TITOR-685714 format. One record per residue (C-alpha): residue in one letter; x negated, y negated, z negated. Coordinates in steps of 0.2 Angstrom, whole numbers, plus 5000, padded with zeros to 4 digits. Example, Ala and Ser with C-alpha at 12.3 -4.5 7.8 and 13.67 -1.06 7.14 Angstrom:
(A,(4938,5022,4961))
(S,(4932,5005,4964))
This chain:
(M,(4280,4644,4336))
(S,(4284,4633,4350))
(P,(4276,4638,4367))
(R,(4267,4621,4367))
(L,(4256,4627,4352))
(D,(4249,4643,4360))
(A,(4230,4645,4364))
(S,(4233,4641,4383))
(H,(4241,4624,4379))
(T,(4234,4608,4386))
(P,(4240,4591,4380))
(R,(4245,4584,4397))
(A,(4262,4592,4396))
(T,(4273,4579,4386))
(S,(4291,4575,4384))
(A,(4301,4561,4377))
(I,(4300,4561,4358))
(P,(4317,4562,4349))
(S,(4321,4551,4334))
(P,(4313,4549,4321))
(Y,(4298,4554,4331))
(R,(4302,4543,4346))
(T,(4289,4530,4342))
(E,(4271,4525,4342))
(I,(4264,4532,4327))
(P,(4258,4518,4315))
(G,(4241,4519,4307))
(P,(4241,4512,4289))
(A,(4227,4515,4278))
(V,(4227,4532,4270))
(T,(4214,4538,4257))
(G,(4202,4550,4265))
(T,(4195,4553,4282))
(L,(4209,4553,4295))
(P,(4208,4557,4314))
(D,(4209,4543,4327))
(E,(4221,4544,4342))
(T,(4217,4562,4345))
(L,(4215,4576,4331))
(P,(4198,4582,4328))
(H,(4203,4600,4329))
(Q,(4206,4601,4347))
(R,(4195,4616,4344))
(T,(4181,4625,4353))
(G,(4168,4636,4347))
(S,(4154,4622,4348))
(A,(4166,4610,4339))
(L,(4167,4621,4324))
(E,(4148,4621,4322))
(G,(4147,4602,4323))
(G,(4136,4602,4338))
(P,(4135,4589,4352))
(G,(4153,4592,4357))
(A,(4160,4592,4339))
(P,(4175,4581,4337))
(Q,(4172,4564,4328))
(G,(4183,4555,4315))
(P,(4185,4537,4313))
(A,(4168,4534,4306))
(G,(4159,4547,4317))
(A,(4161,4561,4305))
(A,(4162,4578,4312))
(L,(4175,4591,4307))
(P,(4170,4600,4291))
(A,(4158,4615,4294))
(D,(4169,4631,4296))
(S,(4156,4643,4290))
(T,(4168,4653,4280))
(G,(4182,4653,4293))
(L,(4194,4644,4282))
(L,(4200,4634,4297))
(D,(4201,4648,4310))
(G,(4218,4650,4317))
(L,(4224,4632,4316))
(P,(4235,4628,4331))
(E,(4229,4615,4344))
(I,(4237,4599,4342))
(P,(4239,4586,4355))
(P,(4238,4567,4352))
(Y,(4250,4562,4339))
(A,(4261,4551,4351))
(Q,(4264,4566,4362))
(V,(4270,4578,4348))
(R,(4289,4581,4349))
(A,(4300,4582,4333))
(A,(4302,4601,4334))
(D,(4283,4604,4337))
(A,(4279,4592,4323))
(R,(4289,4603,4311))
(A,(4281,4619,4317))
(L,(4264,4612,4316))
(S,(4267,4605,4299))
(K,(4273,4622,4293))
(A,(4257,4631,4300))
(L,(4246,4617,4291))
(F,(4256,4619,4275))
(E,(4253,4638,4275))
(R,(4234,4635,4278))
(L,(4234,4621,4264))
(E,(4241,4633,4251))
(S,(4226,4645,4254))
(L,(4213,4631,4253))
(E,(4205,4625,4236))
(E,(4209,4607,4232))
(G,(4195,4595,4232))
(T,(4186,4604,4247))
(S,(4182,4596,4263))
(E,(4193,4609,4272))
(H,(4208,4605,4260))
(S,(4206,4586,4263))
(Y,(4205,4589,4282))
(V,(4221,4599,4283))
(R,(4230,4587,4271))
(N,(4225,4571,4280))
(T,(4230,4580,4297))
(L,(4247,4583,4289))
(V,(4248,4564,4284))
(E,(4244,4558,4302))
(L,(4256,4571,4310))
(N,(4271,4565,4299))
(L,(4268,4546,4300))
(A,(4283,4545,4311))
(L,(4294,4549,4296))
(V,(4285,4533,4288))
(K,(4290,4522,4302))
(F,(4308,4529,4303))
(A,(4310,4526,4284))
(A,(4302,4509,4284))
(S,(4313,4503,4299))
(R,(4329,4505,4287))
(F,(4322,4490,4277))
(G,(4317,4479,4291))
(S,(4329,4465,4286))
(R,(4320,4463,4269))
(S,(4309,4448,4267))
(E,(4293,4458,4263))
(P,(4281,4461,4277))
(M,(4283,4477,4287))
(D,(4265,4482,4285))
(D,(4267,4482,4266))
(I,(4283,4492,4268))
(I,(4274,4505,4279))
(Q,(4259,4506,4267))
(V,(4271,4510,4252))
(A,(4281,4522,4263))
(T,(4264,4531,4267))
(I,(4261,4533,4248))
(G,(4278,4541,4247))
(L,(4273,4553,4262))
(I,(4257,4558,4253))
(K,(4266,4562,4237))
(A,(4279,4572,4247))
(I,(4264,4582,4255))
(D,(4256,4585,4238))
(R,(4273,4591,4230))
(F,(4280,4602,4245))
(E,(4281,4620,4243))
(L,(4285,4632,4258))
(S,(4294,4644,4246))
(R,(4308,4632,4244))
(G,(4314,4636,4261))
(V,(4318,4618,4267))
(E,(4311,4608,4281))
(F,(4297,4596,4276))
(P,(4306,4580,4284))
(T,(4321,4585,4273))
(F,(4311,4586,4258))
(A,(4300,4571,4262))
(M,(4313,4557,4266))
(P,(4320,4555,4249))
(T,(4303,4553,4242))
(I,(4297,4541,4255))
(I,(4313,4530,4253))
(G,(4312,4531,4234))
(E,(4295,4524,4234))
(I,(4300,4510,4245))
(K,(4315,4506,4234))
(R,(4304,4507,4219))
(F,(4292,4494,4228))
(F,(4307,4482,4230))
(R,(4313,4484,4212))
(D,(4296,4481,4205))
(T,(4290,4466,4216))
(S,(4305,4458,4225))
(W,(4312,4449,4209))
(S,(4306,4432,4205))
(V,(4308,4435,4187))
(R,(4307,4452,4180))
(V,(4323,4459,4172))
(P,(4327,4476,4165))
(R,(4332,4490,4178))
(R,(4349,4491,4170))
(L,(4352,4473,4176))
(Q,(4345,4475,4193))
(E,(4357,4490,4196))
(L,(4371,4479,4189))
(R,(4367,4466,4201))
(L,(4370,4478,4216))
(D,(4386,4485,4208))
(L,(4392,4467,4206))
(A,(4388,4463,4224))
(R,(4397,4478,4231))
(A,(4412,4475,4220))
(T,(4413,4457,4225))
(D,(4413,4461,4243))
(E,(4426,4474,4241))
(L,(4438,4464,4230))
(Q,(4436,4448,4241))
(Q,(4442,4458,4256))
(R,(4456,4465,4246))
(L,(4462,4449,4238))
(D,(4457,4437,4252))
(R,(4448,4426,4239))
(A,(4433,4427,4227))
(P,(4437,4439,4212))
(T,(4437,4432,4194))
(V,(4426,4439,4180))
(G,(4441,4449,4173))
(E,(4444,4457,4190))
(L,(4426,4462,4192))
(A,(4426,4469,4174))
(A,(4441,4479,4177))
(H,(4435,4486,4194))
(L,(4418,4491,4187))
(D,(4425,4497,4170))
(L,(4414,4484,4161))
(S,(4417,4471,4148))
(R,(4417,4453,4153))
(D,(4401,4449,4143))
(E,(4392,4463,4153))
(V,(4398,4455,4170))
(L,(4393,4438,4164))
(E,(4376,4445,4159))
(G,(4374,4453,4176))
(M,(4379,4437,4185))
(V,(4366,4427,4175))
(A,(4353,4440,4179))
(S,(4356,4439,4197))
(N,(4349,4421,4197))
(A,(4332,4429,4193))
(Y,(4331,4437,4210))
(T,(4325,4422,4219))
(A,(4318,4406,4212))
(S,(4316,4388,4220))
(S,(4301,4377,4217))
(L,(4304,4362,4206))
(D,(4294,4352,4220))
(A,(4306,4358,4233))
(Q,(4314,4345,4244))
(S,(4333,4345,4247))
(E,(4338,4352,4264))
(E,(4354,4341,4265))
(D,(4347,4324,4259))
(D,(4329,4320,4259))
(T,(4332,4304,4250))
(E,(4336,4314,4234))
(G,(4318,4319,4231))
(A,(4311,4335,4223))
(L,(4323,4346,4213))
(A,(4314,4341,4197))
(H,(4320,4323,4199))
(R,(4338,4329,4202))
(I,(4340,4341,4187))
(G,(4330,4332,4174))
(Y,(4337,4321,4161))
(E,(4332,4311,4145))
(D,(4334,4322,4130))
(D,(4338,4310,4115))
(D,(4335,4324,4102))
(L,(4316,4324,4107))
(E,(4314,4307,4099))
(G,(4318,4314,4082))
(V,(4306,4329,4083))
(E,(4291,4318,4078))
(Y,(4301,4311,4063))
(I,(4306,4328,4057))
(E,(4289,4335,4057))
(S,(4282,4320,4048))
(L,(4296,4321,4035))
(K,(4293,4339,4031))
(P,(4277,4336,4020))
(L,(4285,4320,4012))
(I,(4301,4330,4007))
(A,(4290,4344,4000))
(G,(4282,4332,3988))
(L,(4298,4326,3980))
(P,(4305,4332,3963))
(A,(4317,4347,3964))
(R,(4332,4336,3959))
(E,(4329,4323,3973))
(R,(4327,4337,3986))
(R,(4343,4345,3980))
(I,(4352,4328,3982))
(L,(4346,4326,3999))
(S,(4351,4344,4004))
(L,(4369,4342,3997))
(R,(4371,4325,4005))
(F,(4364,4328,4022))
(T,(4365,4347,4024))
(A,(4381,4351,4015))
(N,(4388,4334,4019))
(M,(4395,4331,4002))
(T,(4400,4314,3995))
(Q,(4391,4305,3981))
(S,(4405,4309,3969))
(E,(4405,4328,3974))
(I,(4386,4328,3971))
(G,(4388,4320,3954))
(E,(4401,4333,3949))
(E,(4389,4347,3956))
(L,(4374,4340,3946))
(G,(4383,4334,3931))
(I,(4379,4316,3933))
(S,(4388,4300,3938))
(Q,(4391,4294,3955))
(M,(4382,4278,3952))
(H,(4367,4288,3946))
(V,(4367,4299,3962))
(S,(4368,4283,3972))
(R,(4352,4276,3963))
(L,(4343,4292,3965))
(L,(4347,4293,3983))
(S,(4342,4275,3987))
(R,(4326,4277,3978))
(T,(4322,4294,3987))
(L,(4326,4287,4004))
(A,(4316,4271,4001))
(R,(4301,4283,3996))
(L,(4303,4293,4012))
(R,(4304,4277,4023))
(E,(4289,4270,4016))
(G,(4280,4286,4019))
(L,(4284,4286,4037))
(T,(4280,4268,4040))
(G,(4266,4265,4028))
(D,(4253,4270,4041))
(E,(4259,4257,4053))
């Protein structure tokens, strides 16, 4: 173990903190009782008994009573901002060894687990800084990354023979990416299309540099080994990533008004919706032959002569039946007026 961790150590000897620990440790909310700026187990005999000199947590809570000696032998830890990267790894290893011997759910287990969270929060800040260009608030990213750190602590096993930062970073970054995948899209689309959007963006940049122009759909499809329909589907899905309000004003020309005023148009087909709904019960009340004539004339687009041949009647008879049927329907529509 590092010489800074022996019993004679005092926290006044500090050094520059190398990356990713060269930072002021953030303090997002973590479930459980977490220490403040200094760890409560700057241990003395009276502190373990919870006496007047006992260390206090953020809410004034003392260290859990160590009547069974479960916390004996824990190394002395200086304030978090003074812990170097090498010392943090050594301290974490000692705490993980102790964590494996404690029963989950006990105050001692929670205390050691929370200490591990606080000790490794520099990993959270380091991982969150990679996503600083995103539109999401950094505080939210840090909180999500802290959840990833807690999951990594719960899953870590010393028997794997890897350093905790090596194990934890993929879990922390994966939690952040999952957060962006689930919350950053304005309209929720399947994960397949979310990943296709990223592939299309990378392929577009690569082909644009190579061809010195924007690539076509066919070129993107050949580059990604996809069909044209799949590429077009991904392009349409990309529009769901961001959305604009219909009340948004134009940035170029304020005289154009809101977006809804510029993209709206009169739909002539809407005028016929009311008539169609009103005709449905009137047509349902017609005799079967009249309904068939209407279907052949206006759905199949057959002439009166063709309808006569189909039904075995004359064209003149078809004309009279059709005229009578249309008059009946017209009267049904206008009779209430």
